[in-house]
FIPA-451006 format. One record per residue (C-alpha): residue in three letters; y, z, x. Coordinates in steps of 0.05 Angstrom, whole numbers, padded with zeros to 5 digits. Each point is the difference from the previous one (the first is absolute). Layout:
// FIPA-451006
 type     c2     c3     c1
  Ala      Y      Z      X
...
END
This chain:
// FIPA-451006
 type     c2     c3     c1
  Met -00314  03807 -02843
  Ala -00063 -00013 -00041
  Ile  00042 -00032 -00058
  Pro  00033 -00049  00040
  Leu -00067 -00018  00039
  Ile -00033 -00011 -00065
  Thr  00059 -00045 -00025
  Gly -00006 -00042  00061
  Val -00071 -00011  00000
  Leu  00001 -00022 -00079
  Phe  00060 -00044  00017
  Ala -00042 -00030  00059
  Ile -00064 -00009 -00043
  Gly  00043 -00036 -00054
  Val  00033 -00047  00049
  Ile -00068 -00016  00032
  Leu -00029 -00013 -00067
  Val  00052 -00049 -00019
  Ala -00013 -00034  00071
  Val -00074 -00003 -00025
  Asn  00014 -00034 -00062
  Leu  00047 -00051  00035
  Asp -00052 -00014  00057
  Gly -00056 -00008 -00057
  Ala  00046 -00054 -00038
  Arg -00049 -00061 -00011
  Leu  00023 -00069  00027
  Ala  00029 -00052 -00054
  Ala -00044 -00054  00030
  Ala -00069  00021  00002
  Ser -00044 -00016  00060
  Ser -00038 -00067 -00001
  Val -00055  00029  00046
  Ala -00055  00048 -00020
  Pro  00022  00062  00041
  Ala -00047  00033  00049
  Ser -00005  00063 -00043
  Leu -00026 -00037 -00061
  Pro -00073 -00016 -00006
  Val -00026 -00074 -00004
  Pro  00012 -00042 -00061
  Gly -00049  00016 -00050
  Ala -00016  00073  00020
  Pro  00012  00053 -00048
  Lys  00067  00031 -00004
  Arg  00012  00073  00023
  Pro  00009  00046 -00060
  Ile  00068  00039 -00004
  Gly -00014  00069 -00001
  Ser  00040  00054  00042
  Ile  00074 -00001  00008
  Arg -00018 -00020  00076
  Asp -00033 -00063 -00026
  Arg  00055 -00019 -00045
  Ile  00051  00011  00059
  Asp -00048 -00050  00044
  Arg  00000 -00049 -00057
  Ile  00079  00000 -00003
  Phe -00001 -00022  00082
  Glu -00052 -00056 -00011
  Pro  00025 -00072 -00018
  Ala -00023 -00036 -00056
  Pro -00063 -00042  00015
  Asp  00022 -00058 -00049
  Gly  00013 -00068  00032
  Pro -00034 -00054  00043
  Val -00020  00025  00070
  Val  00013 -00069  00036
  Asn  00075  00009 -00003
  Gln  00049  00034  00045
  Arg -00047  00038  00049
  Arg  00048  00043  00029
  Ser  00065 -00009 -00038
  Ala  00003  00050 -00046
  Lys  00016  00074  00019
  Ala -00058  00042  00011
  Ser -00014  00061 -00047
  Leu -00012  00071  00030
  Ser -00073 -00005 -00006
  Glu  00001 -00066  00035
  Gln  00042  00032  00053
  Leu -00047  00062  00011
  Ser -00054 -00051  00004
  Arg  00032 -00043  00053
  Ala  00015  00066  00045
  Asp -00074  00022 -00013
  Leu  00025  00060 -00026
  Arg -00057  00028 -00051
  Leu  00045  00031 -00047
  Arg  00014 -00009 -00073
  Thr  00066 -00014 -00023
  Ser  00008  00063 -00031
  Glu -00022  00037  00063
  Phe  00049 -00039  00043
  Leu  00058  00017 -00048
  Gly -00023  00078  00001
  Ile  00004 -00005  00078
  Arg  00070 -00028 -00007
  Leu  00022  00052 -00048
  Gly -00032  00059  00037
  Ser  00039 -00027  00064
  Ala  00068 -00008 -00039
  Leu -00010  00070 -00025
  Leu -00017  00030  00068
  Leu  00056 -00029  00036
  Ala  00050  00017 -00056
  Leu -00025  00072  00004
  Val  00014 -00001  00071
  Gly  00071 -00025 -00010
  Val  00009  00052 -00051
  Ile -00022  00057  00048
  Arg  00042 -00029  00055
  Phe  00063 -00021 -00035
  Gly -00003  00024 -00072
  Ile  00008 -00035 -00056
  Gly  00040 -00063  00006
  Trp  00002 -00072  00027
  Gln -00047  00017  00054
  Met -00059  00019 -00044
  Leu  00010 -00070 -00032
  Val -00001 -00037  00070
  Thr -00058  00039  00027
  Gly -00041 -00012 -00069
  Ala  00018 -00072  00006
  Phe -00023 -00007  00071
  Gly -00063  00038 -00021
  Trp -00011 -00048 -00056
  Phe  00007 -00062  00043
  Ile -00043  00022  00063
  Pro -00069 -00015 -00036
  Arg  00025 -00071 -00017
  Phe  00026 -00011  00072
  Tyr -00070  00023  00021
  Leu -00035 -00050 -00048
  Arg  00045 -00056  00027
  Phe -00024  00016  00075
  Arg -00074  00002 -00023
  Arg  00008 -00066 -00032
  Arg  00040 -00035  00058
  Arg -00060  00030  00053
  Arg -00060 -00025 -00048
  Leu  00033 -00068 -00010
  Lys  00008 -00007  00079
  Ala -00071  00024  00010
  Phe -00025 -00050 -00051
  Asn  00040 -00061  00030
  Asp -00020  00018  00071
  Gln -00078 -00003 -00024
  Leu  00008 -00062 -00043
  Gly -00008 -00051  00057
  Asp -00067  00027  00023
  Thr -00019  00007 -00077
  Leu  00009 -00075 -00009
  Ile -00040 -00017  00061
  Leu -00057  00040 -00029
  Met  00004 -00030 -00064
  Ser  00004 -00070  00033
  Asn -00067  00015  00039
  Ala -00028  00024 -00061
  Leu  00014 -00063 -00037
  Lys -00026 -00045  00058
  Thr -00065  00037 -00011
  Gly -00006 -00017 -00071
  Tyr  00023  00057 -00035
  Ser  00042 -00009 -00059
  Leu  00073  00023 -00008
  Ala -00025  00061 -00038
  Gln -00051  00018  00054
  Ala  00049 -00011  00056
  Ile  00044  00052 -00038
  Asp -00055  00047 -00002
  Val -00009 -00008  00072
  Val  00070  00017  00012
  Ala -00007  00061 -00045
  Asn -00064  00027  00040
  Lys  00023 -00021  00073
  Ala  00070  00008  00008
  Ser  00039  00069  00007
  Pro  00049  00031 -00046
  Pro  00049 -00016 -00032
  Ile -00024 -00069 -00007
  Ser -00071  00018 -00013
  Lys  00020  00046 -00060
  Glu  00044 -00053 -00035
  Phe -00057 -00057  00003
  Asp -00048  00049 -00019
  Arg  00038  00008 -00060
  Val  00003 -00079 -00013
  Val -00075  00003  00010
  Lys -00010  00055 -00058
  Glu  00049 -00041 -00046
  Val -00043 -00064  00011
  Asn -00061  00037 -00013
  Leu  00030  00026 -00068
  Gly  00013 -00071 -00021
  Ala  00071 -00012  00025
  Asn  00020 -00070  00023
  Ile  00005 -00002  00078
  Glu  00065 -00033  00004
  Asp  00028  00053 -00049
  Ser -00030  00053  00041
  Leu  00034 -00025  00064
  Thr  00065 -00008 -00037
  Arg -00004  00071 -00017
  Leu -00016  00018  00072
  Val  00065 -00036  00017
  Arg  00034  00043 -00049
  Arg -00028  00066  00027
  Thr  00016 -00020  00071
  Glu  00065 -00029 -00002
  Ser -00019 -00044  00056
  Ser  00036 -00067  00012
  Asp -00057 -00023  00045
  Leu -00055  00017 -00047
  Asp  00041 -00040 -00054
  Met -00004 -00061  00045
  Val -00075  00009  00006
  Val -00012  00005 -00072
  Thr  00042 -00057 -00017
  Ala -00038 -00043  00048
  Val -00071  00026 -00031
  Ala  00029 -00018 -00076
  Ile  00017 -00069  00027
  Asn -00067 -00012  00037
  Arg -00039  00022 -00060
  Lys  00037 -00051 -00046
  Ile  00004 -00061  00050
  Gly -00057  00020  00049
  Gly  00001 -00006  00073
  Asn -00025  00036  00060
  Leu  00019  00074 -00018
  Ser -00032  00033  00067
  Glu  00048 -00050  00038
  Ile  00059  00016 -00038
  Leu -00014  00073  00005
  Glu  00001 -00009  00077
  Asn  00063 -00037  00005
  Ile  00035  00059 -00045
  Ala -00029  00053  00041
  Glu  00029 -00032  00069
  Thr  00066 -00005 -00036
  Ile -00001  00070 -00022
  Arg -00024  00026  00070
  Glu  00056 -00038  00035
  Arg  00047  00031 -00049
  Val -00021  00074  00010
  Arg  00000 -00015  00076
  Ile  00074 -00020 -00003
  Lys  00015  00056 -00046
  Gly -00026  00046  00054
  Glu  00041 -00028  00057
  Met  00061  00001 -00043
  Ser -00009  00068 -00021
  Thr -00011  00022  00075
  Leu  00061 -00041  00019
  Thr  00041  00033 -00050
  Ala -00027  00071 -00004
  Gln  00058  00030  00046
  Ala  00054 -00030 -00044
  Arg -00033  00026 -00064
  Gly -00015  00069  00031
  Ser  00077  00005  00025
  Gly  00021 -00018 -00072
  Tyr -00038  00054 -00033
  Met  00021  00052  00055
  Ile  00075 -00020 -00009
  Thr -00005  00004 -00076
  Gly -00047  00055 -00006
  Leu  00028  00053  00052
  Pro  00068  00012 -00036
  Ile -00030  00007 -00064
  Val -00061  00053  00021
  Leu  00056  00033  00046
  Gly  00048  00010 -00064
  Ile -00059  00028 -00045
  Phe -00020  00044  00052
  Met  00072  00029  00014
  Tyr  00010  00005 -00074
  Phe -00064  00042 -00015
  Val  00003  00047  00066
  Thr  00077  00006 -00004
  Pro  00032 -00014 -00063
  Gln  00067  00033  00013
  Tyr  00007 -00049  00058
  Phe -00010 -00060 -00039
  Ala  00035  00021 -00059
  Pro  00064 -00040  00009
  Met -00036 -00064  00000
  Val -00024  00010 -00071
  Ala  00054  00044 -00033
  Asn  00060 -00045  00026
  Pro  00019 -00063 -00030
  Ile  00015 -00029  00071
  Gly -00071  00023  00026
  Ile -00033 -00027 -00056
  Gly  00038 -00066  00010
  Met -00023 -00002  00073
  Leu -00071  00015 -00018
  Val  00000 -00057 -00048
  Ala  00032 -00046  00051
  Ala -00047  00019  00057
  Gly -00060 -00015 -00051
  Ile  00023 -00069 -00016
  Phe  00011 -00016  00065
  Met -00068  00029  00024
  Gly -00031 -00039 -00054
  Leu  00033 -00067  00020
  Gly -00019  00014  00077
  Gln -00074  00011 -00019
  Leu -00002 -00062 -00044
  Ile  00031 -00043  00054
  Met -00048  00028  00056
  Ser -00061 -00009 -00051
  Arg  00021 -00070 -00012
  Ile  00007 -00013  00071
  Ala -00069  00034  00019
  Thr -00034 -00042 -00057
  Val -00035 -00067  00015
  Asp -00033 -00037 -00057
  Val -00063 -00033  00022
END
């Protein structure tokens, strides 16, 4: 038993290392925005020393290119995604977590079912669990950021009315607002204090947060700085628009909550029940995975369940 177990573990490690290399492939088109994990332009570069530092550098996009183009169009690197989710982890640490999770569940599959395709399935599931959690954190933080943006713009507008400059108004937000928006604006203040252009810092803020509402605000600020106008009044109008949008989104979410919950329940219940039965009584569930007819039935059921979930999600989604 020891030799097959060691062989299975080594095979799982090899598969996961290949997945790491695939996940770490650099994008062909470099991002045109200085990422959140990189220092302000002009600051000294971090020396490459340990293996962990080298891994971190692999997952950071190249800082070349103008900042003013394509605020949110380029795909984010892993380091940027960790920053958006407010996970204070290095890319090498996050990859280590994914590797450990995959190995752990792969070993669970080996112990429960022996060496086979089940080990690969459980290992792949463990590899993607941290990724799903990362996406969940990103969505939750973005929602919190957008919910706070309307009040933040009113705060900035009031600061501008009292005679503050734009940089001072941003500093007021960094000191008076609550996280996560205070953390992001505090980063803008630090970049400006280090000599960065305020428009470039706000553009990097859009890149970090991935907020379409903030993108509209930064565009209005950039236009105002070029052609002039009453910036405080502009921010008030945008704040009113954002507040109304947040209110309508909340109402739509409440009205469609039952449909979305029903869709998740109908889709998830057969999957969870099937996995539970396969783990608890594999002999009872064996004909579904050992017989071609059973495999075909599972594939057909998965296709129809996916189509049903897609239709339910489209019905329950209302763009505002």
